[in-house]
C-alpha positions in Angstrom: 1.3 5.3 -12.4 0.0 8.7 -11.2 -0.4 9.8 -7.6 -4.2 9.7 -7.9 -4.0 6.1 -9.3 -1.8 5.1 -6.4 -4.1 6.7 -3.8 -7.1 4.9 -5.4 -5.3 1.6 -5.4 -4.2 1.9 -1.8 -7.7 3.0 -0.7 -9.4 0.3 -2.6 -7.2 -2.3 -0.9 -7.7 -0.8 2.5 -4.0 -0.3 3.1 -3.3 2.4 5.7 -1.0 5.2 4.7 1.4 4.6 7.6 2.1 1.0 6.3 3.0 2.4 2.8 5.2 5.1 4.4 7.1 2.6 6.5 7.9 0.4 3.5 8.5 3.3 1.1 10.7 5.2 3.5 8.7 8.5 3.3 6.8 10.5 5.9 3.0 10.3 6.2 2.8 14.0 5.4 4.8 13.5 2.2 2.5 10.7 1.1 -0.5 12.8 1.8 0.9 15.7 -0.2 1.7 13.4 -3.1 -1.7 11.7 -3.1 -3.5 15.0 -3.0 -1.2 16.3 -5.6 -0.1 19.2 -3.4 3.4 18.5 -4.6 4.8 17.0 -7.8 6.2 13.6 -6.9 9.4 12.4 -8.4 9.3 9.3 -10.5 11.4 7.6 -7.7 8.8 8.5 -5.1 6.0 7.2 -7.2 7.9 4.0 -7.8 8.7 3.5 -4.1 5.1 4.0 -3.2 3.9 1.6 -5.9 6.4 -1.0 -4.8 5.3 -0.6 -1.2 1.6 -1.1 -2.1 2.4 -4.1 -4.2 4.5 -5.7 -1.5 1.7 -5.3 1.0 -0.8 -6.9 -1.5 1.6 -9.8 -2.2 2.1 -10.4 1.6 -1.7 -10.4 2.1 -2.1 -13.0 -0.7 0.7 -15.1 0.8 -0.8 -15.0 4.2 -4.3 -15.9 2.8 -2.8 -18.9 1.0 -1.0 -20.1 4.1 -4.1 -19.7 6.2 -6.2 -21.7 3.6 -3.6 -24.4 3.6 -3.7 -24.6 7.4 -7.5 -24.7 7.3 -7.9 -21.3 8.8 -10.0 -18.4 7.8 -8.8 -14.8 7.7 -12.4 -13.5 7.4 -12.8 -10.5 9.6 -9.1 -9.9 10.1 -7.6 -6.7 8.9 -4.2 -7.3 7.3 
């Protein structure tokens, strides 16, 4: 996956950059530089960023499932 694709995926899901950085173990400045293609990201960096985004999406899905099972709604909550 390219840096632009990762940025689009993150933005479309409404995932803040700081959350991706925390999970990927990179600085916010580095993520910004990678997403804007100011630097050439290593394949390892792209993989860590993609894994972080996917982990956040899986966690959101899991929380939504738990909320539904408990009869709760996550409408209006930002996860």
